All heavy atoms as atom14 arrays in JSON, in Angstrom:
{
  "sequence": "MKNPTTAYVKRTQKDYTISFKLQVVNAIENGALTASQAVEPCGISSRSTDTN",
  "atom14_mask": [
    [1, 1, 1, 1, 1, 1, 1, 1, 0, 0, 0, 0, 0, 0],
    [1, 1, 1, 1, 1, 1, 1, 1, 1, 0, 0, 0, 0, 0],
    [1, 1, 1, 1, 1, 1, 1, 1, 0, 0, 0, 0, 0, 0],
    [1, 1, 1, 1, 1, 1, 1, 0, 0, 0, 0, 0, 0, 0],
    [1, 1, 1, 1, 1, 1, 1, 0, 0, 0, 0, 0, 0, 0],
    [1, 1, 1, 1, 1, 1, 1, 0, 0, 0, 0, 0, 0, 0],
    [1, 1, 1, 1, 1, 0, 0, 0, 0, 0, 0, 0, 0, 0],
    [1, 1, 1, 1, 1, 1, 1, 1, 1, 1, 1, 1, 0, 0],
    [1, 1, 1, 1, 1, 1, 1, 0, 0, 0, 0, 0, 0, 0],
    [1, 1, 1, 1, 1, 1, 1, 1, 1, 0, 0, 0, 0, 0],
    [1, 1, 1, 1, 1, 1, 1, 1, 1, 1, 1, 0, 0, 0],
    [1, 1, 1, 1, 1, 1, 1, 0, 0, 0, 0, 0, 0, 0],
    [1, 1, 1, 1, 1, 1, 1, 1, 1, 0, 0, 0, 0, 0],
    [1, 1, 1, 1, 1, 1, 1, 1, 1, 0, 0, 0, 0, 0],
    [1, 1, 1, 1, 1, 1, 1, 1, 0, 0, 0, 0, 0, 0],
    [1, 1, 1, 1, 1, 1, 1, 1, 1, 1, 1, 1, 0, 0],
    [1, 1, 1, 1, 1, 1, 1, 0, 0, 0, 0, 0, 0, 0],
    [1, 1, 1, 1, 1, 1, 1, 1, 0, 0, 0, 0, 0, 0],
    [1, 1, 1, 1, 1, 1, 0, 0, 0, 0, 0, 0, 0, 0],
    [1, 1, 1, 1, 1, 1, 1, 1, 1, 1, 1, 0, 0, 0],
    [1, 1, 1, 1, 1, 1, 1, 1, 1, 0, 0, 0, 0, 0],
    [1, 1, 1, 1, 1, 1, 1, 1, 0, 0, 0, 0, 0, 0],
    [1, 1, 1, 1, 1, 1, 1, 1, 1, 0, 0, 0, 0, 0],
    [1, 1, 1, 1, 1, 1, 1, 0, 0, 0, 0, 0, 0, 0],
    [1, 1, 1, 1, 1, 1, 1, 0, 0, 0, 0, 0, 0, 0],
    [1, 1, 1, 1, 1, 1, 1, 1, 0, 0, 0, 0, 0, 0],
    [1, 1, 1, 1, 1, 0, 0, 0, 0, 0, 0, 0, 0, 0],
    [1, 1, 1, 1, 1, 1, 1, 1, 0, 0, 0, 0, 0, 0],
    [1, 1, 1, 1, 1, 1, 1, 1, 1, 0, 0, 0, 0, 0],
    [1, 1, 1, 1, 1, 1, 1, 1, 0, 0, 0, 0, 0, 0],
    [1, 1, 1, 1, 0, 0, 0, 0, 0, 0, 0, 0, 0, 0],
    [1, 1, 1, 1, 1, 0, 0, 0, 0, 0, 0, 0, 0, 0],
    [1, 1, 1, 1, 1, 1, 1, 1, 0, 0, 0, 0, 0, 0],
    [1, 1, 1, 1, 1, 1, 1, 0, 0, 0, 0, 0, 0, 0],
    [1, 1, 1, 1, 1, 0, 0, 0, 0, 0, 0, 0, 0, 0],
    [1, 1, 1, 1, 1, 1, 0, 0, 0, 0, 0, 0, 0, 0],
    [1, 1, 1, 1, 1, 1, 1, 1, 1, 0, 0, 0, 0, 0],
    [1, 1, 1, 1, 1, 0, 0, 0, 0, 0, 0, 0, 0, 0],
    [1, 1, 1, 1, 1, 1, 1, 0, 0, 0, 0, 0, 0, 0],
    [1, 1, 1, 1, 1, 1, 1, 1, 1, 0, 0, 0, 0, 0],
    [1, 1, 1, 1, 1, 1, 1, 0, 0, 0, 0, 0, 0, 0],
    [1, 1, 1, 1, 1, 1, 0, 0, 0, 0, 0, 0, 0, 0],
    [1, 1, 1, 1, 0, 0, 0, 0, 0, 0, 0, 0, 0, 0],
    [1, 1, 1, 1, 1, 1, 1, 1, 0, 0, 0, 0, 0, 0],
    [1, 1, 1, 1, 1, 1, 0, 0, 0, 0, 0, 0, 0, 0],
    [1, 1, 1, 1, 1, 1, 0, 0, 0, 0, 0, 0, 0, 0],
    [1, 1, 1, 1, 1, 1, 1, 1, 1, 1, 1, 0, 0, 0],
    [1, 1, 1, 1, 1, 1, 0, 0, 0, 0, 0, 0, 0, 0],
    [1, 1, 1, 1, 1, 1, 1, 0, 0, 0, 0, 0, 0, 0],
    [1, 1, 1, 1, 1, 1, 1, 1, 0, 0, 0, 0, 0, 0],
    [1, 1, 1, 1, 1, 1, 1, 0, 0, 0, 0, 0, 0, 0],
    [1, 1, 1, 1, 1, 1, 1, 1, 0, 0, 0, 0, 0, 0]
  ],
  "atom14_positions": [
    [[83.83, 238.91, -58.32], [82.53, 239.37, -57.88], [82.51, 240.9, -57.91], [83.4, 241.55, -57.39], [82.28, 238.85, -56.48], [80.96, 239.25, -55.91], [80.78, 238.58, -54.24], [79.22, 237.82, -54.42], [0.0, 0.0, 0.0], [0.0, 0.0, 0.0], [0.0, 0.0, 0.0], [0.0, 0.0, 0.0], [0.0, 0.0, 0.0], [0.0, 0.0, 0.0]],
    [[81.49, 241.45, -58.51], [81.36, 242.9, -58.62], [80.7, 243.47, -57.38], [79.84, 242.84, -56.77], [80.53, 243.27, -59.84], [81.2, 242.96, -61.15], [80.35, 243.43, -62.3], [81.03, 243.12, -63.62], [80.22, 243.55, -64.75], [0.0, 0.0, 0.0], [0.0, 0.0, 0.0], [0.0, 0.0, 0.0], [0.0, 0.0, 0.0], [0.0, 0.0, 0.0]],
    [[81.11, 244.67, -57.03], [80.47, 245.38, -55.91], [79.22, 246.08, -56.42], [79.29, 246.86, -57.36], [81.41, 246.42, -55.3], [82.56, 245.78, -54.57], [82.46, 244.64, -54.14], [83.64, 246.51, -54.41], [0.0, 0.0, 0.0], [0.0, 0.0, 0.0], [0.0, 0.0, 0.0], [0.0, 0.0, 0.0], [0.0, 0.0, 0.0], [0.0, 0.0, 0.0]],
    [[78.09, 245.81, -55.78], [76.87, 246.51, -56.22], [76.94, 247.97, -55.79], [77.48, 248.3, -54.75], [75.74, 245.79, -55.5], [76.39, 245.17, -54.31], [77.82, 244.88, -54.72], [0.0, 0.0, 0.0], [0.0, 0.0, 0.0], [0.0, 0.0, 0.0], [0.0, 0.0, 0.0], [0.0, 0.0, 0.0], [0.0, 0.0, 0.0], [0.0, 0.0, 0.0]],
    [[76.43, 248.84, -56.64], [76.4, 250.24, -56.28], [75.1, 250.52, -55.54], [74.03, 250.02, -55.92], [76.5, 251.14, -57.52], [75.41, 250.82, -58.39], [77.81, 250.97, -58.23], [0.0, 0.0, 0.0], [0.0, 0.0, 0.0], [0.0, 0.0, 0.0], [0.0, 0.0, 0.0], [0.0, 0.0, 0.0], [0.0, 0.0, 0.0], [0.0, 0.0, 0.0]],
    [[75.21, 251.26, -54.49], [74.02, 251.6, -53.73], [73.77, 253.09, -53.82], [74.69, 253.88, -53.72], [74.17, 251.2, -52.24], [75.33, 251.84, -51.72], [74.3, 249.7, -52.08], [0.0, 0.0, 0.0], [0.0, 0.0, 0.0], [0.0, 0.0, 0.0], [0.0, 0.0, 0.0], [0.0, 0.0, 0.0], [0.0, 0.0, 0.0], [0.0, 0.0, 0.0]],
    [[72.54, 253.42, -54.05], [72.16, 254.82, -54.16], [71.84, 255.35, -52.77], [71.24, 254.66, -51.95], [70.96, 254.98, -55.07], [0.0, 0.0, 0.0], [0.0, 0.0, 0.0], [0.0, 0.0, 0.0], [0.0, 0.0, 0.0], [0.0, 0.0, 0.0], [0.0, 0.0, 0.0], [0.0, 0.0, 0.0], [0.0, 0.0, 0.0], [0.0, 0.0, 0.0]],
    [[72.27, 256.57, -52.51], [71.97, 257.2, -51.23], [70.52, 257.66, -51.24], [70.07, 258.31, -52.18], [72.89, 258.4, -51.0], [72.55, 259.17, -49.75], [72.88, 258.67, -48.51], [71.89, 260.38, -49.82], [72.57, 259.36, -47.36], [71.58, 261.08, -48.68], [71.92, 260.57, -47.45], [71.61, 261.26, -46.31], [0.0, 0.0, 0.0], [0.0, 0.0, 0.0]],
    [[69.78, 257.29, -50.2], [68.39, 257.7, -50.06], [68.28, 258.55, -48.8], [68.62, 258.09, -47.71], [67.44, 256.49, -49.96], [66.01, 256.94, -49.75], [67.57, 255.62, -51.19], [0.0, 0.0, 0.0], [0.0, 0.0, 0.0], [0.0, 0.0, 0.0], [0.0, 0.0, 0.0], [0.0, 0.0, 0.0], [0.0, 0.0, 0.0], [0.0, 0.0, 0.0]],
    [[67.85, 259.78, -48.98], [67.73, 260.68, -47.84], [66.58, 260.25, -46.95], [65.48, 259.98, -47.42], [67.49, 262.11, -48.34], [67.43, 263.12, -47.22], [67.22, 264.52, -47.74], [67.11, 265.48, -46.57], [66.83, 266.83, -47.0], [0.0, 0.0, 0.0], [0.0, 0.0, 0.0], [0.0, 0.0, 0.0], [0.0, 0.0, 0.0], [0.0, 0.0, 0.0]],
    [[66.84, 260.2, -45.65], [65.8, 259.85, -44.68], [64.89, 261.05, -44.46], [65.36, 262.17, -44.33], [66.41, 259.47, -43.34], [67.02, 258.12, -43.33], [67.52, 257.79, -41.96], [66.48, 258.01, -40.97], [66.62, 257.81, -39.69], [67.75, 257.4, -39.21], [65.63, 258.02, -38.85], [0.0, 0.0, 0.0], [0.0, 0.0, 0.0], [0.0, 0.0, 0.0]],
    [[63.61, 260.8, -44.37], [62.68, 261.88, -44.04], [62.22, 261.76, -42.6], [61.61, 262.66, -42.07], [61.46, 261.85, -44.97], [60.83, 260.58, -44.87], [61.86, 262.13, -46.4], [0.0, 0.0, 0.0], [0.0, 0.0, 0.0], [0.0, 0.0, 0.0], [0.0, 0.0, 0.0], [0.0, 0.0, 0.0], [0.0, 0.0, 0.0], [0.0, 0.0, 0.0]],
    [[62.52, 260.65, -41.96], [62.14, 260.44, -40.57], [63.07, 261.25, -39.66], [64.27, 261.28, -39.85], [62.25, 258.97, -40.21], [61.95, 258.67, -38.76], [62.1, 257.21, -38.45], [62.21, 256.38, -39.35], [62.1, 256.89, -37.19], [0.0, 0.0, 0.0], [0.0, 0.0, 0.0], [0.0, 0.0, 0.0], [0.0, 0.0, 0.0], [0.0, 0.0, 0.0]],
    [[62.48, 261.89, -38.66], [63.28, 262.66, -37.71], [63.57, 261.8, -36.49], [62.75, 260.98, -36.09], [62.53, 263.91, -37.26], [62.35, 264.93, -38.35], [61.65, 266.15, -37.82], [61.42, 267.16, -38.91], [60.71, 268.34, -38.43], [0.0, 0.0, 0.0], [0.0, 0.0, 0.0], [0.0, 0.0, 0.0], [0.0, 0.0, 0.0], [0.0, 0.0, 0.0]],
    [[64.74, 261.99, -35.92], [65.09, 261.31, -34.69], [64.98, 262.33, -33.56], [65.71, 263.32, -33.53], [66.51, 260.76, -34.75], [66.65, 259.63, -35.76], [65.68, 258.86, -35.92], [67.71, 259.52, -36.37], [0.0, 0.0, 0.0], [0.0, 0.0, 0.0], [0.0, 0.0, 0.0], [0.0, 0.0, 0.0], [0.0, 0.0, 0.0], [0.0, 0.0, 0.0]],
    [[64.03, 262.1, -32.66], [63.83, 263.0, -31.54], [64.58, 262.48, -30.32], [64.59, 261.28, -30.06], [62.33, 263.1, -31.21], [61.5, 263.62, -32.37], [60.68, 262.76, -33.09], [61.54, 264.96, -32.71], [59.91, 263.24, -34.14], [60.77, 265.44, -33.77], [59.96, 264.58, -34.48], [59.22, 265.05, -35.51], [0.0, 0.0, 0.0], [0.0, 0.0, 0.0]],
    [[65.19, 263.37, -29.56], [65.89, 262.96, -28.36], [64.88, 262.54, -27.3], [63.72, 262.98, -27.31], [66.75, 264.1, -27.79], [65.88, 265.17, -27.39], [67.78, 264.6, -28.8], [0.0, 0.0, 0.0], [0.0, 0.0, 0.0], [0.0, 0.0, 0.0], [0.0, 0.0, 0.0], [0.0, 0.0, 0.0], [0.0, 0.0, 0.0], [0.0, 0.0, 0.0]],
    [[65.32, 261.72, -26.37], [64.43, 261.26, -25.31], [63.96, 262.43, -24.46], [62.81, 262.47, -24.03], [65.08, 260.14, -24.46], [64.06, 259.51, -23.52], [66.26, 260.66, -23.69], [63.02, 258.68, -24.21], [0.0, 0.0, 0.0], [0.0, 0.0, 0.0], [0.0, 0.0, 0.0], [0.0, 0.0, 0.0], [0.0, 0.0, 0.0], [0.0, 0.0, 0.0]],
    [[64.82, 263.42, -24.24], [64.4, 264.57, -23.42], [63.31, 265.37, -24.13], [62.36, 265.84, -23.49], [65.59, 265.46, -23.07], [66.15, 266.01, -24.23], [0.0, 0.0, 0.0], [0.0, 0.0, 0.0], [0.0, 0.0, 0.0], [0.0, 0.0, 0.0], [0.0, 0.0, 0.0], [0.0, 0.0, 0.0], [0.0, 0.0, 0.0], [0.0, 0.0, 0.0]],
    [[63.42, 265.51, -25.44], [62.38, 266.21, -26.21], [61.06, 265.45, -26.14], [60.01, 266.04, -25.92], [62.82, 266.39, -27.67], [61.74, 266.97, -28.54], [61.45, 268.32, -28.49], [61.02, 266.16, -29.4], [60.45, 268.86, -29.29], [60.02, 266.7, -30.2], [59.74, 268.05, -30.14], [0.0, 0.0, 0.0], [0.0, 0.0, 0.0], [0.0, 0.0, 0.0]],
    [[61.14, 264.14, -26.32], [59.92, 263.32, -26.26], [59.24, 263.45, -24.91], [58.01, 263.6, -24.82], [60.26, 261.85, -26.52], [60.72, 261.56, -27.92], [61.13, 260.11, -28.03], [61.77, 259.78, -29.35], [62.18, 258.38, -29.45], [0.0, 0.0, 0.0], [0.0, 0.0, 0.0], [0.0, 0.0, 0.0], [0.0, 0.0, 0.0], [0.0, 0.0, 0.0]],
    [[60.03, 263.41, -23.83], [59.47, 263.52, -22.49], [58.86, 264.9, -22.24], [57.82, 265.01, -21.58], [60.54, 263.22, -21.45], [61.0, 261.76, -21.41], [62.17, 261.6, -20.44], [59.86, 260.83, -21.03], [0.0, 0.0, 0.0], [0.0, 0.0, 0.0], [0.0, 0.0, 0.0], [0.0, 0.0, 0.0], [0.0, 0.0, 0.0], [0.0, 0.0, 0.0]],
    [[59.47, 265.95, -22.78], [58.91, 267.29, -22.64], [57.55, 267.39, -23.32], [56.61, 267.98, -22.78], [59.85, 268.34, -23.23], [61.08, 268.59, -22.41], [62.03, 269.55, -23.1], [61.92, 269.8, -24.3], [62.97, 270.08, -22.34], [0.0, 0.0, 0.0], [0.0, 0.0, 0.0], [0.0, 0.0, 0.0], [0.0, 0.0, 0.0], [0.0, 0.0, 0.0]],
    [[57.44, 266.84, -24.51], [56.18, 266.89, -25.25], [55.11, 266.07, -24.53], [53.98, 266.54, -24.34], [56.36, 266.4, -26.71], [55.02, 266.3, -27.42], [57.29, 267.33, -27.47], [0.0, 0.0, 0.0], [0.0, 0.0, 0.0], [0.0, 0.0, 0.0], [0.0, 0.0, 0.0], [0.0, 0.0, 0.0], [0.0, 0.0, 0.0], [0.0, 0.0, 0.0]],
    [[55.47, 264.87, -24.11], [54.51, 264.02, -23.39], [54.06, 264.69, -22.1], [52.88, 264.71, -21.77], [55.11, 262.62, -23.11], [54.24, 261.84, -22.15], [55.3, 261.86, -24.41], [0.0, 0.0, 0.0], [0.0, 0.0, 0.0], [0.0, 0.0, 0.0], [0.0, 0.0, 0.0], [0.0, 0.0, 0.0], [0.0, 0.0, 0.0], [0.0, 0.0, 0.0]],
    [[55.01, 265.28, -21.37], [54.69, 265.96, -20.12], [53.72, 267.13, -20.37], [52.76, 267.32, -19.63], [55.97, 266.46, -19.46], [55.74, 266.95, -18.06], [54.88, 266.44, -17.35], [56.52, 267.94, -17.65], [0.0, 0.0, 0.0], [0.0, 0.0, 0.0], [0.0, 0.0, 0.0], [0.0, 0.0, 0.0], [0.0, 0.0, 0.0], [0.0, 0.0, 0.0]],
    [[53.97, 267.9, -21.42], [53.1, 269.03, -21.74], [51.69, 268.55, -22.09], [50.7, 269.17, -21.69], [53.68, 269.83, -22.9], [0.0, 0.0, 0.0], [0.0, 0.0, 0.0], [0.0, 0.0, 0.0], [0.0, 0.0, 0.0], [0.0, 0.0, 0.0], [0.0, 0.0, 0.0], [0.0, 0.0, 0.0], [0.0, 0.0, 0.0], [0.0, 0.0, 0.0]],
    [[51.58, 267.43, -22.79], [50.27, 266.88, -23.15], [49.56, 266.36, -21.9], [48.38, 266.62, -21.69], [50.41, 265.79, -24.23], [50.89, 266.41, -25.54], [49.09, 265.05, -24.43], [51.3, 265.41, -26.61], [0.0, 0.0, 0.0], [0.0, 0.0, 0.0], [0.0, 0.0, 0.0], [0.0, 0.0, 0.0], [0.0, 0.0, 0.0], [0.0, 0.0, 0.0]],
    [[50.29, 265.62, -21.07], [49.69, 265.06, -19.87], [49.25, 266.12, -18.87], [48.26, 265.96, -18.17], [50.66, 264.08, -19.19], [50.83, 262.8, -19.96], [51.8, 261.83, -19.3], [52.61, 262.25, -18.45], [51.73, 260.64, -19.65], [0.0, 0.0, 0.0], [0.0, 0.0, 0.0], [0.0, 0.0, 0.0], [0.0, 0.0, 0.0], [0.0, 0.0, 0.0]],
    [[49.99, 267.23, -18.8], [49.64, 268.31, -17.88], [48.56, 269.23, -18.42], [48.14, 270.16, -17.74], [50.88, 269.13, -17.52], [51.82, 268.36, -16.63], [51.4, 267.5, -15.87], [53.1, 268.65, -16.75], [0.0, 0.0, 0.0], [0.0, 0.0, 0.0], [0.0, 0.0, 0.0], [0.0, 0.0, 0.0], [0.0, 0.0, 0.0], [0.0, 0.0, 0.0]],
    [[48.15, 269.02, -19.66], [47.1, 269.82, -20.24], [47.58, 271.11, -20.88], [46.77, 271.93, -21.31], [0.0, 0.0, 0.0], [0.0, 0.0, 0.0], [0.0, 0.0, 0.0], [0.0, 0.0, 0.0], [0.0, 0.0, 0.0], [0.0, 0.0, 0.0], [0.0, 0.0, 0.0], [0.0, 0.0, 0.0], [0.0, 0.0, 0.0], [0.0, 0.0, 0.0]],
    [[48.9, 271.32, -20.92], [49.43, 272.53, -21.55], [49.23, 272.49, -23.06], [49.08, 273.54, -23.69], [50.91, 272.69, -21.22], [0.0, 0.0, 0.0], [0.0, 0.0, 0.0], [0.0, 0.0, 0.0], [0.0, 0.0, 0.0], [0.0, 0.0, 0.0], [0.0, 0.0, 0.0], [0.0, 0.0, 0.0], [0.0, 0.0, 0.0], [0.0, 0.0, 0.0]],
    [[49.24, 271.29, -23.62], [49.03, 271.09, -25.06], [48.14, 269.89, -25.27], [48.16, 268.94, -24.49], [50.36, 270.79, -25.77], [51.41, 271.87, -25.92], [52.67, 271.28, -26.53], [50.91, 273.0, -26.79], [0.0, 0.0, 0.0], [0.0, 0.0, 0.0], [0.0, 0.0, 0.0], [0.0, 0.0, 0.0], [0.0, 0.0, 0.0], [0.0, 0.0, 0.0]],
    [[47.37, 269.94, -26.34], [46.68, 268.72, -26.78], [47.6, 268.04, -27.78], [48.58, 268.64, -28.26], [45.33, 269.05, -27.47], [45.61, 269.76, -28.67], [44.41, 269.84, -26.57], [0.0, 0.0, 0.0], [0.0, 0.0, 0.0], [0.0, 0.0, 0.0], [0.0, 0.0, 0.0], [0.0, 0.0, 0.0], [0.0, 0.0, 0.0], [0.0, 0.0, 0.0]],
    [[47.32, 266.8, -28.1], [48.14, 266.09, -29.08], [48.15, 266.83, -30.41], [49.19, 266.94, -31.06], [47.63, 264.66, -29.25], [0.0, 0.0, 0.0], [0.0, 0.0, 0.0], [0.0, 0.0, 0.0], [0.0, 0.0, 0.0], [0.0, 0.0, 0.0], [0.0, 0.0, 0.0], [0.0, 0.0, 0.0], [0.0, 0.0, 0.0], [0.0, 0.0, 0.0]],
    [[47.01, 267.37, -30.8], [46.92, 268.11, -32.06], [47.75, 269.39, -32.01], [48.38, 269.77, -33.0], [45.47, 268.48, -32.37], [44.71, 267.31, -32.51], [0.0, 0.0, 0.0], [0.0, 0.0, 0.0], [0.0, 0.0, 0.0], [0.0, 0.0, 0.0], [0.0, 0.0, 0.0], [0.0, 0.0, 0.0], [0.0, 0.0, 0.0], [0.0, 0.0, 0.0]],
    [[47.76, 270.06, -30.87], [48.52, 271.3, -30.74], [50.02, 271.05, -30.72], [50.79, 271.93, -31.1], [48.12, 272.03, -29.45], [46.73, 272.6, -29.48], [46.3, 273.11, -28.12], [46.7, 272.58, -27.09], [45.47, 274.14, -28.13], [0.0, 0.0, 0.0], [0.0, 0.0, 0.0], [0.0, 0.0, 0.0], [0.0, 0.0, 0.0], [0.0, 0.0, 0.0]],
    [[50.44, 269.89, -30.3], [51.87, 269.59, -30.2], [52.51, 269.33, -31.56], [53.71, 269.47, -31.7], [52.08, 268.37, -29.3], [0.0, 0.0, 0.0], [0.0, 0.0, 0.0], [0.0, 0.0, 0.0], [0.0, 0.0, 0.0], [0.0, 0.0, 0.0], [0.0, 0.0, 0.0], [0.0, 0.0, 0.0], [0.0, 0.0, 0.0], [0.0, 0.0, 0.0]],
    [[51.72, 268.99, -32.53], [52.27, 268.61, -33.84], [53.04, 269.74, -34.51], [54.2, 269.58, -34.84], [51.15, 268.1, -34.77], [51.67, 267.88, -36.18], [50.56, 266.81, -34.23], [0.0, 0.0, 0.0], [0.0, 0.0, 0.0], [0.0, 0.0, 0.0], [0.0, 0.0, 0.0], [0.0, 0.0, 0.0], [0.0, 0.0, 0.0], [0.0, 0.0, 0.0]],
    [[52.42, 270.87, -34.71], [53.07, 271.93, -35.48], [54.22, 272.63, -34.76], [55.33, 272.68, -35.28], [52.04, 272.98, -35.94], [52.64, 273.95, -36.94], [51.6, 274.9, -37.49], [50.48, 274.46, -37.78], [51.92, 276.09, -37.61], [0.0, 0.0, 0.0], [0.0, 0.0, 0.0], [0.0, 0.0, 0.0], [0.0, 0.0, 0.0], [0.0, 0.0, 0.0]],
    [[54.02, 273.16, -33.56], [55.13, 273.88, -32.93], [56.32, 273.0, -32.57], [57.45, 273.47, -32.51], [54.52, 274.49, -31.66], [53.18, 273.92, -31.51], [52.83, 273.21, -32.77], [0.0, 0.0, 0.0], [0.0, 0.0, 0.0], [0.0, 0.0, 0.0], [0.0, 0.0, 0.0], [0.0, 0.0, 0.0], [0.0, 0.0, 0.0], [0.0, 0.0, 0.0]],
    [[56.08, 271.72, -32.36], [57.17, 270.82, -31.99], [57.85, 270.2, -33.2], [58.82, 269.46, -33.08], [56.66, 269.73, -31.07], [56.06, 270.37, -29.5], [0.0, 0.0, 0.0], [0.0, 0.0, 0.0], [0.0, 0.0, 0.0], [0.0, 0.0, 0.0], [0.0, 0.0, 0.0], [0.0, 0.0, 0.0], [0.0, 0.0, 0.0], [0.0, 0.0, 0.0]],
    [[57.31, 270.45, -34.39], [57.94, 269.93, -35.59], [57.69, 268.46, -35.82], [58.43, 267.8, -36.55], [0.0, 0.0, 0.0], [0.0, 0.0, 0.0], [0.0, 0.0, 0.0], [0.0, 0.0, 0.0], [0.0, 0.0, 0.0], [0.0, 0.0, 0.0], [0.0, 0.0, 0.0], [0.0, 0.0, 0.0], [0.0, 0.0, 0.0], [0.0, 0.0, 0.0]],
    [[56.65, 267.91, -35.2], [56.32, 266.51, -35.39], [55.63, 266.38, -36.74], [54.74, 267.16, -37.07], [55.42, 266.01, -34.25], [56.16, 266.16, -32.93], [55.01, 264.56, -34.48], [55.32, 265.93, -31.7], [0.0, 0.0, 0.0], [0.0, 0.0, 0.0], [0.0, 0.0, 0.0], [0.0, 0.0, 0.0], [0.0, 0.0, 0.0], [0.0, 0.0, 0.0]],
    [[56.06, 265.4, -37.52], [55.59, 265.32, -38.91], [54.13, 264.92, -39.05], [53.49, 265.26, -40.02], [56.46, 264.39, -39.71], [56.46, 263.1, -39.14], [0.0, 0.0, 0.0], [0.0, 0.0, 0.0], [0.0, 0.0, 0.0], [0.0, 0.0, 0.0], [0.0, 0.0, 0.0], [0.0, 0.0, 0.0], [0.0, 0.0, 0.0], [0.0, 0.0, 0.0]],
    [[53.58, 264.18, -38.13], [52.18, 263.83, -38.22], [51.62, 263.53, -36.85], [52.35, 263.24, -35.9], [51.97, 262.62, -39.12], [52.42, 261.45, -38.47], [0.0, 0.0, 0.0], [0.0, 0.0, 0.0], [0.0, 0.0, 0.0], [0.0, 0.0, 0.0], [0.0, 0.0, 0.0], [0.0, 0.0, 0.0], [0.0, 0.0, 0.0], [0.0, 0.0, 0.0]],
    [[50.32, 263.6, -36.73], [49.69, 263.37, -35.43], [49.87, 261.94, -34.98], [49.96, 261.65, -33.79], [48.21, 263.73, -35.49], [47.56, 263.72, -34.12], [46.13, 264.23, -34.14], [45.58, 264.25, -32.81], [45.15, 263.18, -32.17], [45.21, 262.01, -32.73], [44.67, 263.27, -30.94], [0.0, 0.0, 0.0], [0.0, 0.0, 0.0], [0.0, 0.0, 0.0]],
    [[49.96, 260.99, -35.9], [50.11, 259.59, -35.53], [51.43, 259.35, -34.81], [51.54, 258.43, -34.01], [50.01, 258.68, -36.74], [51.07, 258.93, -37.63], [0.0, 0.0, 0.0], [0.0, 0.0, 0.0], [0.0, 0.0, 0.0], [0.0, 0.0, 0.0], [0.0, 0.0, 0.0], [0.0, 0.0, 0.0], [0.0, 0.0, 0.0], [0.0, 0.0, 0.0]],
    [[52.42, 260.2, -35.06], [53.71, 260.06, -34.39], [53.56, 260.25, -32.89], [54.15, 259.53, -32.1], [54.72, 261.1, -34.93], [54.86, 260.89, -36.32], [56.06, 260.97, -34.24], [0.0, 0.0, 0.0], [0.0, 0.0, 0.0], [0.0, 0.0, 0.0], [0.0, 0.0, 0.0], [0.0, 0.0, 0.0], [0.0, 0.0, 0.0], [0.0, 0.0, 0.0]],
    [[52.76, 261.21, -32.46], [52.66, 261.5, -31.03], [51.64, 260.65, -30.31], [51.55, 260.7, -29.09], [52.41, 262.98, -30.78], [51.11, 263.48, -31.34], [50.46, 262.71, -32.05], [50.76, 264.63, -31.07], [0.0, 0.0, 0.0], [0.0, 0.0, 0.0], [0.0, 0.0, 0.0], [0.0, 0.0, 0.0], [0.0, 0.0, 0.0], [0.0, 0.0, 0.0]],
    [[50.86, 259.85, -31.02], [49.87, 259.02, -30.34], [50.29, 257.55, -30.27], [49.6, 256.75, -29.69], [48.49, 259.11, -31.04], [48.65, 258.71, -32.39], [47.95, 260.52, -30.95], [0.0, 0.0, 0.0], [0.0, 0.0, 0.0], [0.0, 0.0, 0.0], [0.0, 0.0, 0.0], [0.0, 0.0, 0.0], [0.0, 0.0, 0.0], [0.0, 0.0, 0.0]],
    [[51.41, 257.22, -30.86], [51.88, 255.83, -30.83], [52.81, 255.59, -29.68], [53.5, 256.33, -29.2], [52.59, 255.47, -32.13], [51.61, 255.41, -33.28], [50.45, 255.14, -33.09], [52.1, 255.67, -34.47], [0.0, 0.0, 0.0], [0.0, 0.0, 0.0], [0.0, 0.0, 0.0], [0.0, 0.0, 0.0], [0.0, 0.0, 0.0], [0.0, 0.0, 0.0]]
  ]
}
């Protein structure tokens, strides 16, 4: 039996730590940031990420 070769595929998804997620959510809930404002400075790839 031959071993199949697998190609490495780079992930584009970011893994955020729980503390980072809580900081962003806290800032949004306290009114310091809107969901739209949190996207760029926090490095979130899309707005749908922070609303799910």
